[in-house]
C-alpha positions as CSV (number, residue, x, y, z in Angstrom):
1,M,-44.6,-44.5,-114.6
2,Q,-41.0,-44.5,-115.2
3,T,-39.8,-45.4,-118.6
4,L,-37.1,-47.9,-119.1
5,K,-33.6,-46.4,-119.7
6,H,-30.6,-48.1,-121.3
7,D,-28.1,-45.2,-121.4
8,W,-27.4,-44.6,-117.7
9,T,-24.0,-42.7,-116.8
10,K,-21.8,-43.7,-113.9
11,E,-22.5,-40.2,-112.7
12,E,-26.3,-40.7,-112.7
13,I,-26.1,-43.9,-110.9
14,T,-23.6,-42.7,-108.4
15,A,-26.1,-39.7,-107.6
16,I,-28.8,-42.2,-106.9
17,Y,-26.7,-44.4,-104.8
18,N,-25.3,-41.6,-102.7
19,K,-28.8,-40.0,-102.0
20,P,-29.8,-39.5,-98.3
21,F,-30.8,-43.0,-97.2
22,L,-34.4,-42.3,-96.4
23,D,-34.8,-40.3,-99.6
24,L,-33.2,-43.2,-101.6
25,V,-35.5,-45.8,-100.0
26,Y,-38.6,-43.7,-100.5
27,E,-37.8,-43.2,-104.3
28,A,-37.2,-47.0,-104.8
29,A,-40.2,-48.0,-102.9
30,S,-42.3,-45.5,-105.0
31,I,-41.0,-46.9,-108.4
32,H,-41.3,-50.5,-107.1
33,R,-45.1,-49.7,-106.3
34,E,-45.6,-48.1,-109.9
35,N,-44.0,-51.1,-111.8
36,T,-44.9,-54.3,-109.7
37,D,-47.1,-55.7,-107.1
38,Y,-45.0,-54.4,-104.4
39,N,-46.1,-56.9,-101.7
40,E,-45.5,-60.1,-104.0
41,V,-42.3,-61.9,-103.7
42,Q,-41.1,-64.6,-105.9
43,I,-39.8,-67.6,-103.9
44,S,-36.9,-69.5,-105.7
45,S,-35.1,-72.7,-104.5
46,L,-31.4,-73.2,-105.3
47,I,-29.9,-76.8,-105.3
48,S,-26.3,-77.9,-106.2
49,I,-26.7,-80.7,-108.7
50,K,-23.0,-81.1,-109.0
51,T,-20.9,-79.9,-106.0
52,G,-17.1,-78.9,-105.7
53,G,-14.1,-79.6,-107.9
54,C,-14.4,-76.6,-110.0
55,A,-11.4,-75.4,-112.1
56,E,-12.2,-71.7,-111.4
57,D,-10.5,-69.5,-108.9
58,C,-13.4,-67.3,-107.8
59,S,-12.0,-65.9,-104.6
60,Y,-15.5,-66.1,-102.7
61,C,-16.4,-69.7,-103.7
62,P,-15.7,-72.8,-101.5
63,Q,-16.3,-75.0,-104.4
64,A,-13.0,-74.2,-106.2
65,A,-10.9,-77.2,-106.3
66,R,-7.7,-75.2,-105.4
67,Y,-8.9,-73.9,-102.2
68,H,-9.1,-76.1,-98.8
69,T,-12.7,-75.9,-97.6
70,D,-15.2,-78.1,-95.9
71,V,-17.1,-78.7,-99.2
72,D,-17.0,-82.4,-100.4
73,V,-17.0,-83.1,-104.1
74,Q,-20.3,-84.7,-105.1
75,A,-21.1,-86.2,-108.5
76,L,-23.9,-84.9,-110.8
77,M,-27.3,-85.7,-109.1
78,K,-29.8,-88.2,-110.6
79,V,-32.8,-86.9,-112.3
80,D,-35.2,-88.5,-109.9
81,Q,-33.4,-86.8,-107.0
82,V,-33.7,-83.3,-108.6
83,V,-37.5,-83.9,-109.2
84,D,-37.7,-84.9,-105.6
85,A,-36.0,-81.7,-104.4
86,A,-38.3,-79.8,-106.9
87,K,-41.4,-81.3,-105.4
88,T,-40.2,-80.4,-101.8
89,A,-39.4,-76.9,-102.9
90,K,-42.8,-76.3,-104.6
91,A,-44.7,-77.8,-101.5
92,G,-42.7,-75.1,-99.5
93,G,-44.1,-72.2,-101.8
94,A,-41.3,-72.0,-104.4
95,S,-42.4,-71.2,-108.0
96,R,-38.9,-71.4,-109.3
97,L,-36.1,-74.1,-109.2
98,C,-32.5,-73.2,-109.9
99,M,-29.9,-75.8,-110.5
100,G,-26.3,-75.0,-110.0
101,A,-23.4,-77.2,-111.2
102,A,-19.8,-76.2,-110.1
103,W,-18.5,-76.2,-113.9
104,R,-16.4,-73.6,-115.6
105,E,-18.3,-74.2,-118.8
106,V,-20.9,-76.7,-120.2
107,R,-19.5,-79.5,-122.1
108,D,-21.4,-81.5,-124.7
109,N,-21.5,-84.9,-123.1
110,R,-23.6,-87.2,-121.0
111,D,-23.6,-84.9,-118.0
112,F,-25.2,-82.1,-119.9
113,D,-27.6,-84.7,-121.6
114,R,-28.6,-85.6,-118.1
115,V,-29.1,-81.9,-117.1
116,I,-31.4,-81.5,-120.2
117,D,-33.5,-84.3,-118.8
118,M,-33.7,-82.6,-115.4
119,V,-34.8,-79.6,-117.0
120,K,-37.7,-81.3,-118.9
121,A,-38.7,-83.2,-115.7
122,V,-38.9,-80.0,-113.4
123,N,-40.7,-78.2,-116.3
124,E,-43.4,-80.7,-116.1
125,L,-44.0,-79.9,-112.3
126,D,-45.1,-76.4,-113.7
127,M,-42.2,-74.6,-112.1
128,E,-39.9,-72.0,-113.7
129,V,-36.7,-73.8,-114.4
130,C,-33.3,-72.0,-114.0
131,C,-29.9,-73.3,-114.5
132,T,-26.4,-71.9,-113.6
133,L,-23.8,-74.1,-115.2
134,G,-21.0,-71.7,-116.1
135,M,-20.2,-70.5,-119.7
136,L,-22.5,-71.5,-122.3
137,T,-22.4,-71.6,-126.2
138,E,-25.1,-70.5,-128.4
139,N,-26.1,-74.1,-129.2
140,Q,-26.0,-75.2,-125.8
141,A,-28.2,-72.3,-124.7
142,Q,-30.7,-73.4,-127.4
143,R,-30.8,-77.0,-126.2
144,L,-31.7,-75.7,-122.8
145,A,-34.4,-73.5,-124.3
146,D,-35.7,-76.4,-126.2
147,A,-36.0,-78.6,-123.2
148,G,-38.2,-75.8,-121.4
149,L,-35.7,-73.8,-119.5
150,Y,-37.0,-70.6,-118.1
151,A,-34.1,-68.7,-117.1
152,Y,-30.2,-68.9,-117.1
153,N,-28.2,-67.4,-114.3
154,H,-24.8,-65.9,-115.0
155,N,-23.7,-63.2,-112.6
156,L,-21.2,-60.5,-113.4
157,D,-20.2,-60.7,-109.6
158,T,-18.4,-57.2,-109.6
159,S,-17.3,-54.4,-112.1
160,E,-15.3,-55.0,-115.1
161,E,-12.6,-52.8,-113.6
162,D,-12.5,-55.1,-110.4
163,Y,-12.9,-58.4,-112.0
164,K,-9.4,-59.6,-112.2
165,R,-8.9,-59.1,-108.4
166,I,-11.7,-61.6,-107.8
167,I,-11.4,-64.2,-110.8
168,S,-8.4,-64.9,-113.1
169,T,-9.7,-68.0,-114.9
170,R,-12.1,-66.2,-117.1
171,T,-12.7,-62.6,-118.5
172,Y,-15.5,-60.2,-118.1
173,D,-16.2,-60.6,-121.7
174,D,-16.6,-64.4,-121.2
175,R,-19.5,-63.7,-118.9
176,L,-21.1,-60.9,-121.3
177,N,-20.9,-63.4,-124.3
178,T,-22.7,-66.2,-122.3
179,I,-25.4,-63.7,-121.5
180,K,-25.7,-62.7,-125.1
181,N,-25.9,-66.5,-126.1
182,V,-28.8,-67.0,-123.4
183,R,-30.7,-64.0,-125.1
184,K,-30.3,-65.4,-128.7
185,A,-32.0,-68.4,-127.4
186,K,-34.8,-66.3,-126.1
187,L,-34.3,-67.3,-122.4
188,T,-34.7,-64.9,-119.6
189,V,-31.6,-63.7,-118.1
190,C,-30.8,-63.7,-114.4
191,S,-27.6,-61.8,-113.7
192,G,-26.4,-59.7,-110.7
193,G,-23.4,-59.5,-108.4
194,I,-21.9,-59.8,-105.0
195,V,-21.4,-57.0,-102.5
196,G,-18.7,-57.1,-99.8
197,L,-15.9,-58.3,-102.0
198,G,-13.9,-55.5,-100.9
199,E,-15.2,-53.5,-103.8
200,T,-15.5,-49.8,-104.1
201,V,-18.9,-47.9,-104.5
202,A,-17.5,-47.2,-107.9
203,D,-17.4,-50.9,-108.7
204,R,-20.8,-51.4,-107.6
205,V,-22.1,-48.5,-109.8
206,S,-20.0,-49.8,-112.7
207,M,-21.5,-53.3,-112.3
208,L,-25.2,-51.8,-112.3
209,Q,-24.4,-49.7,-115.2
210,T,-23.3,-52.8,-117.2
211,L,-26.5,-54.5,-116.3
212,A,-28.8,-51.5,-116.7
213,N,-27.4,-50.6,-120.1
214,M,-28.0,-54.1,-121.6
215,P,-30.3,-53.9,-124.6
216,K,-32.8,-55.6,-122.4
217,H,-32.6,-55.5,-118.8
218,P,-32.0,-58.7,-116.9
219,E,-35.5,-60.1,-116.0
220,S,-34.0,-61.1,-112.5
221,V,-31.1,-59.3,-110.7
222,P,-29.7,-61.2,-107.8
223,I,-28.0,-58.9,-105.2
224,N,-25.8,-61.3,-102.9
225,A,-23.9,-60.3,-99.7
226,L,-20.7,-62.1,-99.5
227,V,-20.7,-65.1,-97.1
228,P,-17.1,-65.5,-96.1
229,V,-16.1,-69.1,-96.2
230,K,-13.0,-70.4,-94.4
231,G,-10.3,-71.7,-96.8
232,T,-11.2,-69.0,-99.5
233,P,-9.1,-65.9,-100.3
234,L,-12.0,-63.7,-98.9
235,E,-12.5,-65.7,-95.8
236,N,-11.5,-62.6,-93.5
237,Q,-13.9,-60.1,-95.3
238,P,-16.1,-58.3,-92.8
239,R,-19.9,-58.7,-93.2
240,I,-21.2,-55.8,-95.3
241,P,-23.4,-53.3,-93.3
242,I,-27.1,-53.8,-94.0
243,W,-27.4,-50.2,-95.1
244,E,-25.0,-50.8,-97.9
245,M,-27.2,-53.8,-99.1
246,V,-30.2,-51.8,-99.1
247,R,-28.6,-48.9,-101.0
248,M,-27.5,-51.5,-103.7
249,I,-31.1,-53.0,-103.8
250,A,-32.6,-49.6,-104.0
251,T,-30.4,-48.5,-106.7
252,A,-31.0,-51.5,-108.7
253,R,-34.6,-51.1,-108.5
254,I,-34.5,-47.5,-109.6
255,V,-32.3,-48.1,-112.7
256,M,-34.0,-51.4,-113.6
257,P,-37.5,-50.7,-112.5
258,K,-39.2,-53.8,-114.1
259,S,-36.6,-56.5,-113.1
260,V,-37.1,-58.9,-110.2
261,V,-34.5,-57.9,-107.8
262,R,-33.5,-60.8,-105.7
263,L,-32.3,-60.7,-102.1
264,S,-29.8,-63.6,-102.4
265,A,-27.0,-64.8,-100.4
266,G,-26.4,-63.5,-96.9
267,R,-30.1,-63.5,-95.8
268,N,-29.2,-65.9,-93.1
269,E,-27.2,-63.1,-91.2
270,M,-30.0,-60.7,-91.7
271,S,-32.7,-60.0,-89.1
272,T,-36.4,-59.9,-90.1
273,L,-36.1,-56.0,-89.7
274,E,-33.4,-55.7,-92.1
275,Q,-34.9,-58.0,-94.8
276,A,-38.1,-55.7,-94.4
277,F,-35.9,-52.7,-95.5
278,C,-34.6,-54.6,-98.4
279,F,-38.2,-55.5,-99.5
280,M,-39.3,-51.8,-99.0
281,A,-36.3,-50.8,-101.0
282,G,-37.5,-52.8,-104.0
283,A,-36.4,-56.5,-103.4
284,N,-39.1,-58.8,-104.7
285,S,-37.5,-62.3,-104.7
286,I,-35.6,-64.6,-102.5
287,F,-34.0,-67.9,-102.3
288,A,-35.7,-70.2,-99.8
289,G,-34.7,-73.3,-98.4
290,D,-32.1,-74.3,-95.7
291,K,-29.1,-74.1,-98.1
292,L,-27.8,-72.0,-101.0
293,L,-25.4,-74.3,-102.8
294,T,-23.0,-74.6,-100.0
295,T,-24.0,-71.9,-97.5
296,P,-26.8,-71.8,-95.0
297,N,-30.0,-70.1,-95.8
298,P,-33.2,-69.4,-93.8
299,A,-35.7,-72.4,-93.7
300,F,-38.9,-72.3,-95.6
301,V,-41.0,-72.2,-92.4
302,D,-39.1,-69.2,-91.1
303,D,-39.6,-67.3,-94.3
304,M,-43.3,-68.0,-94.4
305,A,-43.6,-66.5,-90.9
306,M,-41.7,-63.5,-92.0
307,F,-44.0,-63.2,-95.0
308,E,-47.1,-63.3,-92.6
309,L,-45.5,-60.8,-90.4
310,L,-44.7,-58.2,-93.2
311,G,-47.9,-58.9,-95.2
312,L,-46.0,-60.3,-98.2
313,K,-47.5,-63.0,-100.7
314,T,-45.8,-65.4,-102.9
315,R,-45.6,-64.8,-106.7
316,E,-46.9,-67.6,-109.0
317,A,-44.8,-69.2,-111.6
318,F,-44.7,-67.7,-115.1
319,K,-46.5,-64.5,-114.1
320,N,-45.0,-62.5,-116.9
321,G,-45.7,-65.5,-119.4
322,R,-43.6,-68.4,-120.6
323,P,-40.3,-67.6,-122.7
324,E,-40.8,-67.0,-126.3
325,N,-39.1,-70.0,-127.2
326,T,-41.4,-72.5,-126.2
327,T,-44.6,-73.4,-124.1
328,K,-45.2,-76.3,-121.7
329,K,-47.4,-78.1,-124.1
330,E,-44.5,-78.0,-126.6
331,V,-42.0,-79.3,-124.1
332,L,-44.1,-82.3,-123.0
333,V,-44.6,-83.6,-126.5
């Protein structure tokens, strides 16, 4: 079985990425079978608990206040609304609920207090709870951990070298510091990026190197295909070829063999056959439900039909145990 490696060079990762396609997929599939239940896929559900009006300038995001898109600004959801959404997601097969808020950073106010209550409430449903709320201090990460949060999502998006082309309102180090604060709170890390931003292969390799050379690999690595949205600076970007998505997933699987690699945004434009290649190459998680924050996504029923066709099964919650920081019993007290 492959040992975990944290000193990958760009040359090594580039050589993997550029292997003949079928050789690459075969190697990734072999490593996937050695390290995980290869036919088991984690289903996550993603809901936008606070939509639009964000101060950031992420070039791909329709929730930025400065762009003119069809996204309507919506206030922070109520706790009971989130619980209802979580119950619906669980009934559809989801074992994790991720709550996203269009914030630049978390602020210590009543809104954050409400998010803490959301985390506690969803935790009681015996689901893995994930949040993506922007930048986070060490104390805020600990508050989320104490409430029962399982994972925190904070994507790198692209390489450090390419980053300023995509976002100017925060730095790459800001993102890395948030991930460090999440680790200090003993939460699991969900961090990946987006393919199809107009980046180079070198940028993709660099982003994977940053993730794979962290002291501990992210437990979850989302690989998103850009969904161009009218009104954003990247609205005219062409759809990325599926073969490049498969290469990215396969390379992520090889350099981070035990991580959950999530086939994330962009699935709505993929056929069942294209998704099957992604699963073969090492993807073992998806977002399910008819929407990912503000962009379309396949419905639960369609995904279940695909699972039956491909012989896939759903992964139960907390398969690798609960976070070190807490147990369900402690959260409920």
